[in-house]
C-alpha positions as CSV (number, residue, x, y, z in Angstrom):
1,M,12.5,94.5,-64.8
2,K,9.2,92.9,-64.7
3,K,7.7,91.9,-61.5
4,R,6.8,88.3,-61.2
5,R,3.4,87.5,-60.4
6,P,2.9,84.9,-57.8
7,S,1.6,81.7,-59.3
8,K,-1.9,80.8,-58.4
9,Q,-1.9,77.4,-56.6
10,P,-4.8,75.7,-55.0
11,P,-4.9,76.0,-51.3
12,P,-3.6,73.0,-49.5
13,A,-6.2,70.4,-48.6
14,P,-7.1,70.4,-45.0
15,R,-5.5,67.7,-43.0
16,V,-7.7,65.0,-41.8
17,A,-6.6,62.8,-38.8
18,V,-6.6,59.1,-39.7
19,A,-7.8,57.0,-36.9
20,P,-5.6,53.9,-36.2
21,A,-7.1,50.5,-37.2
22,P,-9.1,49.1,-34.3
23,A,-7.1,46.4,-32.4
24,S,-8.4,42.9,-32.6
25,P,-10.3,42.2,-29.4
26,P,-8.5,39.6,-27.3
27,V,-9.7,36.0,-27.2
28,S,-12.1,35.7,-24.3
29,T,-10.9,34.3,-21.1
30,T,-13.5,31.5,-21.3
31,R,-12.2,30.4,-24.7
32,I,-8.6,30.5,-23.5
33,A,-9.5,28.4,-20.5
34,L,-11.5,25.9,-22.6
35,G,-8.6,25.5,-25.1
36,I,-6.2,24.9,-22.2
37,T,-8.5,22.4,-20.7
38,F,-8.9,20.4,-23.8
39,L,-5.2,20.5,-24.7
40,L,-4.3,19.3,-21.2
41,L,-6.7,16.4,-21.6
42,A,-5.0,15.5,-24.9
43,M,-1.5,15.9,-23.4
44,A,-2.4,13.8,-20.3
45,T,-3.7,10.9,-22.3
46,A,-0.8,11.1,-24.8
47,L,1.7,11.3,-21.9
48,I,0.1,8.1,-20.4
49,L,0.6,6.3,-23.7
50,V,4.2,7.5,-24.0
51,L,5.0,6.3,-20.4
52,E,3.3,3.0,-21.2
53,H,5.3,2.6,-24.4
54,L,8.5,3.4,-22.4
55,G,7.6,0.9,-19.7
56,G,7.2,3.5,-17.0
57,I,3.6,2.5,-16.1
58,A,1.3,-0.5,-16.6
59,L,-2.1,0.7,-17.8
60,P,-5.4,-1.1,-17.3
61,G,-6.4,-2.4,-20.7
62,C,-2.9,-2.1,-22.1
63,G,0.1,-4.4,-22.0
64,P,1.1,-7.3,-24.2
65,G,-1.7,-8.4,-26.6
66,S,-4.0,-5.4,-25.8
67,A,-5.6,-3.1,-28.3
68,C,-3.2,-0.3,-27.3
69,A,-0.2,-2.6,-27.9
70,E,-1.6,-3.8,-31.3
71,L,-2.2,-0.2,-32.5
72,A,1.3,0.8,-31.3
73,R,2.9,-2.1,-33.2
74,G,0.8,-1.8,-36.3
75,K,1.8,0.1,-39.4
76,W,0.0,3.2,-38.2
77,G,1.5,3.1,-34.8
78,K,4.7,4.7,-36.0
79,V,5.5,7.4,-38.5
80,P,6.3,5.7,-41.8
81,G,10.0,5.7,-42.7
82,V,11.3,6.9,-39.3
83,N,9.9,4.3,-36.9
84,W,8.8,7.1,-34.6
85,P,5.8,6.3,-32.2
86,V,2.7,8.3,-33.0
87,S,2.1,8.8,-29.3
88,F,5.4,10.8,-29.2
89,V,4.3,12.9,-32.1
90,G,1.0,13.5,-30.4
91,L,2.5,14.6,-27.1
92,A,5.0,17.0,-28.8
93,Y,2.2,18.4,-30.9
94,F,-0.1,19.0,-28.0
95,V,2.6,20.7,-25.9
96,G,3.5,22.9,-28.9
97,A,-0.2,23.7,-29.5
98,L,-0.6,24.7,-25.9
99,V,2.4,27.1,-25.9
100,A,1.2,28.6,-29.3
101,W,-2.3,28.9,-27.9
102,L,-1.1,30.8,-24.8
103,A,0.8,33.2,-27.0
104,S,-2.3,33.9,-29.2
105,R,-4.3,35.8,-26.7
106,R,-4.9,38.6,-29.3
107,G,-6.2,36.1,-31.8
108,V,-5.3,32.9,-33.7
109,S,-3.0,33.3,-36.7
110,T,-3.9,31.8,-40.1
111,G,-0.9,29.5,-40.1
112,L,-1.8,28.1,-36.7
113,R,-5.4,27.7,-37.7
114,Y,-4.5,25.5,-40.7
115,L,-2.0,23.5,-38.7
116,V,-4.7,22.7,-36.1
117,R,-7.2,21.8,-38.8
118,L,-4.6,19.4,-40.2
119,G,-4.2,17.9,-36.7
120,A,-8.0,17.4,-36.4
121,V,-8.0,15.6,-39.7
122,F,-5.3,13.2,-38.5
123,S,-7.2,12.6,-35.3
124,L,-10.3,11.7,-37.4
125,G,-8.3,9.3,-39.4
126,F,-6.9,7.5,-36.4
127,V,-10.4,7.2,-34.8
128,V,-11.7,5.7,-38.1
129,L,-8.7,3.4,-38.1
130,M,-9.5,2.2,-34.6
131,L,-13.1,1.5,-35.6
132,A,-12.1,-0.3,-38.8
133,E,-9.6,-2.5,-37.1
134,K,-11.7,-3.0,-34.0
135,H,-8.8,-2.0,-31.8
136,F,-10.4,0.2,-29.1
137,C,-7.9,2.1,-27.0
138,Q,-9.5,4.4,-24.5
139,Y,-6.4,6.5,-24.0
140,C,-5.9,7.0,-27.7
141,L,-9.6,8.1,-27.9
142,G,-9.1,10.6,-25.1
143,A,-6.2,12.2,-26.9
144,H,-8.1,12.5,-30.1
145,L,-11.3,13.8,-28.5
146,G,-9.3,16.5,-26.6
147,N,-7.7,17.5,-30.0
148,F,-11.2,17.7,-31.7
149,A,-12.5,19.9,-28.8
150,F,-9.5,22.2,-29.0
151,W,-10.0,22.6,-32.7
152,I,-13.7,23.6,-32.2
153,V,-12.6,26.2,-29.7
154,L,-9.9,27.6,-32.0
155,E,-12.3,27.9,-34.9
156,S,-14.4,30.4,-32.9
157,T,-11.6,32.9,-32.5
158,R,-10.5,35.9,-34.6
159,T,-7.6,35.7,-37.0
160,P,-5.2,38.6,-37.4
161,A,-2.9,37.8,-40.4
162,A,0.3,39.4,-39.1
163,Q,1.2,36.6,-36.6
164,S,1.4,33.6,-38.8
165,L,5.1,32.9,-38.9
166,R,5.7,33.7,-35.2
167,A,2.9,31.2,-34.0
168,L,4.2,28.5,-36.3
169,A,7.8,29.1,-35.3
170,T,6.8,28.9,-31.6
171,M,4.9,25.7,-32.1
172,G,7.7,24.1,-34.2
173,S,10.4,25.0,-31.7
174,V,8.4,23.5,-28.8
175,F,7.7,20.4,-30.9
176,V,11.5,19.9,-31.4
177,L,12.3,20.6,-27.8
178,V,9.8,18.0,-26.5
179,S,10.8,15.4,-29.1
180,L,14.5,15.4,-28.2
181,P,14.1,14.0,-24.7
182,L,11.5,11.5,-26.0
183,G,13.9,10.3,-28.6
184,F,16.6,9.7,-25.9
185,A,14.1,7.9,-23.7
186,Q,13.0,5.8,-26.6
187,W,16.6,4.8,-27.3
188,R,17.2,3.9,-23.6
189,T,14.1,1.8,-23.4
190,R,14.9,-0.1,-26.6
191,A,18.4,-0.7,-25.4
192,A,17.1,-2.0,-22.1
193,M,14.5,-4.2,-23.7
194,Q,17.0,-5.6,-26.2
195,Q,19.5,-6.3,-23.4
196,R,16.8,-8.1,-21.3
197,G,15.7,-10.1,-24.4
198,Q,19.3,-11.0,-25.2
199,E,19.8,-12.1,-21.6
200,L,16.7,-14.3,-21.6
201,A,17.5,-15.7,-25.0
202,A,21.1,-16.6,-23.8
203,E,19.7,-18.4,-20.8
204,D,17.1,-20.3,-22.9
205,T,19.7,-21.1,-25.5
206,A,22.0,-22.7,-22.9
207,K,19.0,-24.6,-21.6
208,M,18.2,-25.8,-25.2
209,I,21.8,-27.0,-25.6
210,E,21.7,-28.9,-22.3
211,V,18.3,-30.4,-23.1
212,T,19.5,-31.4,-26.5
213,R,22.6,-33.1,-25.1
214,R,20.5,-35.1,-22.6
215,A,18.1,-36.2,-25.3
216,Q,21.1,-37.3,-27.5
217,A,22.5,-39.3,-24.6
218,T,19.3,-41.0,-23.6
219,T,17.9,-41.7,-27.1
220,A,19.1,-44.6,-29.3
221,P,20.1,-43.6,-32.8
222,T,17.3,-44.1,-35.4
223,T,17.3,-44.3,-39.2
224,G,15.0,-42.7,-41.7
225,T,14.0,-39.1,-42.1
226,A,10.9,-39.4,-44.1
227,A,8.2,-36.7,-43.7
228,P,5.0,-37.7,-41.9
229,P,2.2,-39.0,-44.1
230,S,0.2,-36.1,-45.7
231,G,-2.5,-34.8,-43.4
232,V,-1.8,-37.3,-40.5
233,A,-2.5,-35.5,-37.2
234,H,0.1,-36.1,-34.5
235,A,-0.8,-33.2,-32.3
236,S,-0.2,-33.7,-28.6
237,Q,-3.6,-32.7,-27.2
238,P,-4.0,-31.5,-23.6
239,S,-5.3,-34.0,-21.2
240,A,-8.3,-33.4,-19.1
241,A,-6.6,-35.2,-16.2
242,D,-3.5,-34.0,-14.3
243,D,-1.2,-36.4,-16.3
244,Y,1.5,-34.7,-18.3
245,P,0.1,-34.5,-21.8
246,Y,3.3,-34.7,-23.8
247,Q,4.3,-38.3,-23.2
248,G,4.3,-38.9,-26.9
249,G,6.2,-35.7,-27.7
250,F,5.4,-32.1,-28.5
251,R,4.5,-31.0,-32.1
252,G,1.8,-29.7,-34.3
253,R,-0.4,-31.5,-36.6
254,Y,1.8,-30.8,-39.6
255,V,5.6,-30.6,-39.9
256,Y,7.5,-28.5,-42.4
257,G,10.8,-30.2,-42.9
258,P,12.1,-33.7,-41.9
259,A,10.3,-35.8,-39.4
260,E,13.6,-36.2,-37.6
261,A,15.5,-33.0,-37.2
262,A,18.4,-31.7,-35.2
263,V,16.3,-28.6,-34.4
264,R,12.6,-28.8,-34.0
265,I,10.7,-25.4,-33.8
266,V,7.1,-25.3,-32.5
267,M,5.3,-21.9,-32.6
268,F,1.9,-20.8,-31.2
269,T,0.9,-18.1,-33.6
270,D,-1.8,-15.7,-34.9
271,Y,-1.8,-14.9,-38.6
272,Q,-2.7,-11.2,-37.9
273,C,-0.1,-10.7,-35.2
274,V,2.6,-8.3,-36.2
275,D,5.3,-9.9,-34.1
276,C,4.3,-13.3,-35.4
277,Q,4.8,-12.1,-39.0
278,R,8.3,-10.9,-38.1
279,V,9.3,-14.1,-36.5
280,E,7.8,-16.1,-39.4
281,R,10.2,-14.3,-41.8
282,E,13.1,-15.2,-39.6
283,V,12.1,-18.9,-39.4
284,R,11.5,-19.1,-43.2
285,G,15.1,-18.0,-43.6
286,L,16.3,-20.7,-41.2
287,L,14.3,-23.3,-43.1
288,A,15.8,-22.2,-46.4
289,R,19.4,-22.4,-45.1
290,H,19.3,-25.5,-42.9
291,K,17.8,-28.8,-44.0
292,D,18.0,-30.2,-40.5
293,V,15.5,-27.8,-39.0
294,S,11.8,-28.5,-38.9
295,L,8.8,-26.3,-38.0
296,S,5.3,-27.1,-36.7
297,V,2.7,-24.5,-35.7
298,K,-0.2,-24.3,-33.4
299,H,-2.9,-21.6,-33.3
300,F,-3.8,-19.0,-30.7
301,P,-6.0,-16.4,-32.4
302,F,-6.7,-13.2,-30.4
303,N,-10.3,-13.3,-31.4
304,K,-13.3,-14.2,-29.2
305,E,-15.1,-15.9,-32.0
306,C,-13.1,-19.0,-31.4
307,N,-10.9,-18.1,-28.4
308,P,-13.0,-17.7,-25.2
309,T,-9.9,-17.2,-23.1
310,V,-9.2,-13.7,-24.4
311,D,-11.1,-10.8,-23.1
312,H,-11.3,-8.7,-26.3
313,D,-11.0,-9.0,-30.0
314,L,-7.6,-7.8,-31.4
315,H,-7.7,-9.5,-34.8
316,S,-11.0,-9.7,-36.5
317,N,-10.1,-12.4,-39.0
318,A,-7.7,-14.4,-36.9
319,C,-10.1,-17.3,-36.1
320,W,-11.1,-17.7,-39.8
321,A,-7.5,-17.6,-40.9
322,A,-6.5,-20.4,-38.5
323,R,-9.6,-22.4,-39.6
324,A,-8.6,-21.8,-43.3
325,A,-5.2,-23.3,-42.6
326,E,-6.7,-26.3,-40.9
327,T,-9.2,-26.8,-43.8
328,A,-6.3,-26.9,-46.3
329,G,-4.6,-29.5,-44.1
330,L,-7.7,-31.6,-43.9
331,L,-8.4,-31.5,-47.6
332,Y,-4.9,-31.5,-49.0
333,G,-2.7,-32.9,-46.3
334,N,0.7,-31.6,-45.1
335,D,1.5,-29.8,-48.4
336,G,-1.9,-28.1,-48.4
337,F,-1.6,-26.9,-44.9
338,W,1.8,-25.2,-45.5
339,A,0.7,-23.7,-48.8
340,M,-2.2,-22.0,-47.0
341,H,-0.1,-21.1,-44.0
342,L,2.4,-19.3,-46.2
343,W,-0.3,-17.5,-48.1
344,L,-2.0,-16.4,-44.9
345,F,1.1,-14.9,-43.5
346,D,2.0,-13.2,-46.8
347,H,-1.5,-11.6,-46.7
348,K,-1.4,-10.8,-43.0
349,G,-4.2,-13.2,-42.3
350,V,-6.8,-11.1,-44.1
351,F,-9.5,-12.2,-46.5
352,T,-12.6,-10.1,-46.3
353,T,-15.0,-11.9,-48.6
354,R,-15.8,-15.5,-49.6
355,H,-14.8,-14.6,-53.2
356,E,-11.4,-13.4,-52.0
357,L,-10.9,-16.7,-50.1
358,E,-12.0,-18.8,-53.0
359,N,-9.6,-16.9,-55.3
360,A,-6.8,-17.6,-52.8
361,V,-7.6,-21.3,-52.7
362,R,-7.7,-21.4,-56.5
363,S,-4.4,-19.6,-56.8
364,L,-2.8,-22.4,-54.7
365,G,-4.0,-24.9,-57.2
366,Y,-6.9,-26.3,-55.2
367,D,-10.6,-26.6,-55.9
368,P,-12.5,-23.9,-53.9
369,A,-15.8,-26.0,-54.2
370,G,-16.6,-27.2,-50.7
371,F,-13.6,-25.4,-49.0
372,V,-15.7,-22.7,-47.3
373,K,-18.3,-25.3,-46.1
374,R,-15.5,-27.5,-44.6
375,M,-13.9,-24.4,-43.0
376,M,-17.1,-23.4,-41.3
377,S,-17.6,-26.9,-39.8
378,D,-17.2,-27.8,-36.2
379,E,-14.2,-29.9,-37.1
380,T,-11.9,-27.0,-37.9
381,L,-13.2,-25.0,-34.9
382,Q,-12.4,-27.9,-32.5
383,L,-8.9,-28.3,-34.0
384,V,-8.1,-24.6,-33.3
385,Q,-9.6,-24.7,-29.9
386,A,-7.5,-27.7,-29.0
387,D,-4.5,-25.6,-29.7
388,I,-5.9,-22.8,-27.6
389,R,-6.4,-25.1,-24.6
390,E,-2.9,-26.4,-25.0
391,A,-1.4,-22.9,-25.2
392,R,-3.1,-22.0,-21.9
393,Q,-1.7,-25.1,-20.3
394,L,1.8,-24.0,-21.3
395,G,1.2,-20.5,-19.9
396,L,0.8,-18.5,-23.1
397,F,-0.3,-14.9,-22.6
398,Q,0.9,-13.4,-25.9
399,T,1.9,-14.5,-29.4
400,P,4.2,-15.7,-30.7
401,M,5.2,-18.4,-28.2
402,I,8.3,-20.2,-29.5
403,F,9.8,-23.6,-28.4
404,I,13.1,-25.0,-29.7
405,N,13.6,-28.6,-28.9
406,G,11.0,-28.3,-26.2
407,V,12.5,-25.3,-24.5
408,E,10.6,-22.0,-24.6
409,L,12.5,-19.0,-26.1
410,R,11.3,-16.2,-23.8
411,G,13.7,-13.6,-25.4
412,W,12.3,-14.0,-28.9
413,Y,11.8,-10.2,-29.2
414,A,15.5,-9.5,-29.1
415,E,17.1,-8.9,-32.6
416,D,17.6,-12.2,-34.4
417,A,17.0,-14.1,-31.2
418,V,15.4,-17.1,-33.0
419,V,18.1,-17.3,-35.6
420,R,20.9,-17.1,-33.0
421,A,19.3,-19.7,-30.8
422,V,18.8,-22.2,-33.6
423,E,22.3,-21.7,-35.0
424,A,23.8,-22.1,-31.5
425,V,22.1,-25.4,-31.1
426,L,23.1,-26.5,-34.6
427,A,26.8,-25.6,-33.7
428,Q,26.7,-28.5,-31.3
429,N,26.2,-30.8,-34.3
430,P,23.3,-32.8,-32.7
431,R,22.0,-35.8,-34.6
432,P,18.4,-35.7,-35.9
433,L,15.6,-36.8,-33.4
434,T,11.9,-36.9,-33.5
435,H,9.5,-34.7,-31.5
436,A,9.0,-37.6,-29.1
437,V,12.0,-36.3,-27.1
438,D,10.6,-32.8,-26.6
439,H,8.7,-32.3,-23.3
440,P,8.1,-28.6,-22.4
441,P,7.1,-27.8,-18.8
442,L,3.5,-26.9,-18.1
443,A,2.7,-23.4,-16.8
444,S,1.9,-24.8,-13.3
445,G,5.4,-26.3,-13.2
446,K,7.4,-23.2,-14.2
447,V,5.6,-20.4,-12.3
448,V,8.0,-20.5,-9.4
449,G,10.9,-19.8,-11.7
450,D,8.8,-17.0,-13.4
451,W,8.0,-15.5,-10.0
452,R,11.7,-15.5,-9.0
453,E,12.6,-13.7,-12.2
454,Q,10.1,-10.9,-11.4
455,P,11.8,-7.6,-10.2
456,V,11.3,-6.8,-6.5
457,R,8.9,-4.0,-6.1
458,Q,9.5,-1.6,-3.3
459,I,6.0,-1.4,-1.7
460,P,5.5,1.8,0.2
461,P,4.8,1.1,3.9
462,D,1.3,0.9,5.2
463,Q,0.7,3.7,7.7
464,V,-2.0,1.7,9.5
465,R,-1.4,-2.1,9.3
466,W,-3.5,-5.1,10.2
467,P,-1.0,-8.0,9.4
468,L,-1.8,-11.6,9.9
469,G,1.4,-13.2,11.1
470,P,4.7,-12.1,12.6
471,D,6.8,-9.2,11.3
472,D,9.9,-11.3,11.2
473,A,8.4,-14.0,9.0
474,P,10.6,-14.9,6.0
475,A,7.6,-14.9,3.6
476,K,5.7,-11.5,3.3
477,I,2.5,-11.8,1.3
478,V,0.8,-8.5,0.2
479,V,-2.4,-8.5,-1.8
480,F,-3.9,-5.4,-3.4
481,S,-7.5,-5.9,-4.3
482,D,-11.2,-5.0,-4.0
483,Y,-13.5,-6.9,-1.7
484,Q,-16.1,-7.0,-4.5
485,V,-13.9,-8.8,-7.1
486,P,-14.7,-12.5,-7.3
487,N,-11.0,-13.6,-7.7
488,T,-10.2,-11.8,-4.5
489,A,-12.2,-14.4,-2.5
490,E,-10.6,-17.2,-4.4
491,S,-7.0,-16.1,-3.8
492,D,-7.7,-15.0,-0.2
493,A,-9.1,-18.4,0.7
494,V,-5.9,-20.1,-0.7
495,I,-3.6,-17.8,1.2
496,R,-5.5,-17.9,4.6
497,R,-5.8,-21.7,4.4
498,W,-2.1,-22.0,3.7
499,I,-1.0,-19.6,6.4
500,A,-3.2,-21.0,9.2
501,G,-1.0,-22.0,12.2
502,R,2.2,-20.9,10.5
503,T,4.8,-18.6,12.0
504,D,7.0,-18.2,8.9
505,A,4.7,-16.0,6.8
506,Q,2.8,-12.8,7.1
507,Y,-0.3,-11.7,5.1
508,T,-1.3,-8.1,4.6
509,F,-4.4,-7.0,2.6
510,R,-4.3,-3.6,1.1
511,H,-7.2,-1.8,-0.6
512,Y,-7.3,-1.0,-4.3
513,P,-11.0,-0.7,-5.1
514,F,-12.1,-0.6,-8.8
515,N,-14.1,2.5,-8.1
516,R,-13.1,6.0,-9.1
517,D,-14.9,7.5,-6.0
518,C,-11.8,6.5,-3.9
519,N,-9.3,5.3,-6.5
520,P,-8.6,7.8,-9.3
521,N,-6.0,5.4,-10.8
522,V,-8.6,3.1,-12.4
523,S,-10.1,3.9,-15.7
524,S,-13.7,3.4,-14.7
525,T,-15.9,2.2,-11.9
526,K,-16.6,-1.5,-12.1
527,S,-17.2,-2.1,-8.4
528,E,-20.0,0.1,-7.2
529,R,-19.6,-0.8,-3.5
530,G,-15.8,-1.5,-3.5
531,C,-15.0,1.8,-1.6
532,W,-17.7,1.2,1.0
533,A,-16.5,-2.4,1.6
534,A,-12.9,-1.2,2.1
535,R,-14.2,1.4,4.6
536,A,-16.0,-1.4,6.5
537,A,-12.8,-3.4,6.9
538,E,-10.7,-0.4,8.0
539,A,-13.4,0.8,10.4
540,A,-13.5,-2.8,12.0
541,G,-9.7,-2.6,12.5
542,R,-10.1,0.8,14.2
543,L,-12.7,-0.5,16.5
544,G,-11.5,-4.1,17.1
545,G,-7.8,-4.2,16.2
546,V,-6.2,-6.9,14.1
547,E,-8.7,-9.5,15.1
548,G,-11.6,-7.2,14.4
549,Y,-10.2,-6.4,11.0
550,W,-9.8,-10.0,9.9
551,R,-13.3,-10.9,11.2
552,M,-14.8,-8.2,9.0
553,H,-12.4,-9.2,6.1
554,A,-13.7,-12.7,6.1
555,W,-17.3,-11.6,6.3
556,L,-17.0,-9.2,3.4
557,L,-15.5,-11.9,1.2
558,S,-18.2,-14.4,2.0
559,H,-20.9,-11.8,1.4
560,Q,-19.8,-10.3,-1.9
561,Q,-23.2,-10.6,-3.5
562,S,-25.3,-9.5,-0.5
563,F,-23.2,-6.7,0.9
564,T,-25.5,-3.9,1.9
565,D,-25.8,-1.4,4.8
566,E,-28.7,-3.5,6.1
567,A,-26.8,-6.7,5.9
568,L,-23.7,-5.1,7.5
569,R,-25.8,-3.7,10.4
570,E,-27.4,-7.1,11.0
571,A,-24.0,-8.8,11.0
572,A,-22.2,-6.1,13.2
573,G,-23.2,-7.6,16.5
574,E,-22.1,-11.1,15.6
575,L,-18.8,-9.7,14.5
576,G,-18.4,-7.9,17.8
577,F,-19.2,-4.3,16.8
578,E,-21.9,-1.8,17.8
579,P,-23.7,-1.1,14.5
580,D,-23.9,2.7,14.8
581,A,-20.3,3.0,16.0
582,L,-19.2,0.9,13.0
583,L,-21.1,3.0,10.5
584,A,-19.8,6.2,12.0
585,A,-16.2,5.0,11.9
586,M,-16.7,4.0,8.2
587,S,-17.3,7.7,7.4
588,S,-14.4,9.0,9.4
589,P,-11.5,10.9,7.9
590,E,-9.0,8.4,9.4
591,V,-10.6,5.5,7.5
592,E,-10.6,7.6,4.3
593,A,-6.9,8.4,4.7
594,A,-6.0,4.7,5.3
595,I,-7.7,3.7,2.0
596,R,-6.0,6.6,0.1
597,D,-2.7,5.4,1.5
598,D,-3.2,1.9,0.1
599,V,-4.4,3.3,-3.3
600,D,-1.4,5.5,-3.6
601,A,0.9,2.6,-2.7
602,G,-0.7,0.5,-5.4
603,A,-0.3,3.2,-8.0
604,K,3.4,3.7,-7.1
605,I,4.2,0.0,-7.9
606,N,2.3,0.1,-11.2
607,L,-0.4,-2.4,-10.5
608,S,-2.0,-3.6,-13.8
609,A,-4.6,-6.1,-12.4
610,I,-6.5,-6.9,-9.3
611,P,-6.1,-8.9,-7.2
612,S,-2.3,-8.5,-7.4
613,I,-0.5,-10.9,-5.2
614,L,3.1,-10.0,-4.2
615,V,5.3,-12.5,-2.3
616,N,8.5,-10.9,-0.9
617,G,8.0,-8.0,-3.3
618,R,7.7,-10.1,-6.4
619,I,4.3,-10.3,-8.1
620,I,2.7,-13.6,-9.0
621,A,2.0,-13.1,-12.7
622,R,-1.1,-14.6,-14.3
623,W,-1.9,-16.9,-11.4
624,G,-5.5,-17.2,-12.4
625,Y,-4.7,-17.8,-16.0
626,L,-5.3,-21.6,-16.0
627,G,-8.5,-21.6,-14.0
628,P,-9.2,-21.9,-10.2
629,E,-7.6,-25.3,-9.6
630,R,-4.3,-24.5,-11.3
631,G,-4.4,-21.0,-9.8
632,R,-4.5,-22.5,-6.3
633,E,-1.6,-24.8,-7.1
634,I,0.5,-21.8,-8.4
635,I,-0.1,-19.7,-5.3
636,T,0.6,-22.6,-3.0
637,G,3.8,-23.6,-4.8
638,I,5.2,-20.0,-4.7
639,L,4.3,-19.6,-1.0
640,N,6.1,-22.9,-0.2
641,A,9.1,-21.8,-2.2
642,A,9.2,-18.4,-0.4
643,T,9.4,-20.1,3.0
644,T,11.8,-22.9,2.1
645,G,14.1,-21.0,-0.2
646,E,13.9,-23.8,-2.8
């Protein structure tokens, strides 16, 4: 037996220890903190927009007719196809991004990085949209700037590839969890708004029926339903005097439908207003179905080019659209006006070039030669501005403003409110009448009713009070304002003149300076010495009691333009104060706390403007809307109603 030789094999290779891959260094604490800060900024501004959308707060610069409201109602204010507010998407996105960012301390995953890049692209698109449409919303801008800043921080971090799915799953889960309560809140808010709109529409419809019955009973039957002569203006223009301007009836320059109609609709409108476009569609359907309904329109463009009563431009072409409609009426009469009116609404009031406008005029079968020249004349501007003045007299603060047989339909925003109101009036089978029987109340005549319909706001008690008048007075007047705001002096003079010598009213002034040094609730500082003036009044109260407070109060309002430390020191002796003691008291913690108490109270009742005048807890809305004289009448009328109960 042969012996086997051991096979020759190469010796085993020496084992070499393989070092583990180096762990990715964690994201620096500074970057983490910066990312959190910028996301919190974006979240805070998005949350403000969400709360404003849900009616939880009233923001300075927002509300009906504002740039924020227009952006929210526009086609880019909601996710196409699902009608979901973009502010909701933004808030859920930012909360999800924050949670994913906190979970990415070892680095940012590839998936999260691309998702944040996509979010930055969307933010850029919305900023460009704001600039293009000239709808500046400071809260929207804050959210997008916070998002941009977060993206920059994120781009400077490392990216381990193994965490992609986990980061995206985390962000997606948080997005859904935040969106669910937002959806429920949205449903509740819409339901409440629709219910309120339906209640108002029902009240107004009952009033329309009653007004129509009275008109039927007091107007002799007439014959003939011929349309007015083409192009003849029958507009009821506002009177410069105090006389009621609608003695001859209420209608626009042109009427669509019969001159005598059972239902006569008058609308103040803006061709670029989203809500106006919706109501226009409803009214067109009514006109097509009912031959005994007529329509006339008046203009209220939210554009400072022709409307000096608005404080910002919402619709860049609204003035020219209104003037184009008036030009068509001047050149081609009643038919011309309505042809252009329909075209403008179908094109959302937009024509960007002269060539585009001329093509539109030509498409309507008219000669474009001379159209633009006539449109740019003072004649068309004056016609539009006459409508604007009239709208203000009637108390318009947003479009559309709709009247049916001379009665305003306040709940027009409820679903099919216009259609239901018109058909309810038609169901009474009224006979056709002219616009001569329609007499809507002016704003100064209906403000007491508007005040009574305001919700009662529970004003937090003032810890240190300086009331003018007895505590058991039936009328309690509370004003939140800033001593440096011009309208404060105007409203205060009306109230103090009215209350002088009375025992049935009490007046309390509470501080709400438009200055971020003492009022973080305002968006910016517009009153440089507002905080200091509030300190002077509070210090005077500390030193001189109620009488000392009101002496200083009156002096501050009469020296708005000349209020300085030097002027205050010189006046202190005449007001009964030792100058050094007054200035020392102004810097005391007690005075600072009193102002903070008032500011917090104003924030809790959601003030949206100053001065804000509340009578028995109900705010007087838009009292300064019609100018100083009408404003004085409004305040006095409500104060009288509060004391008499009428």
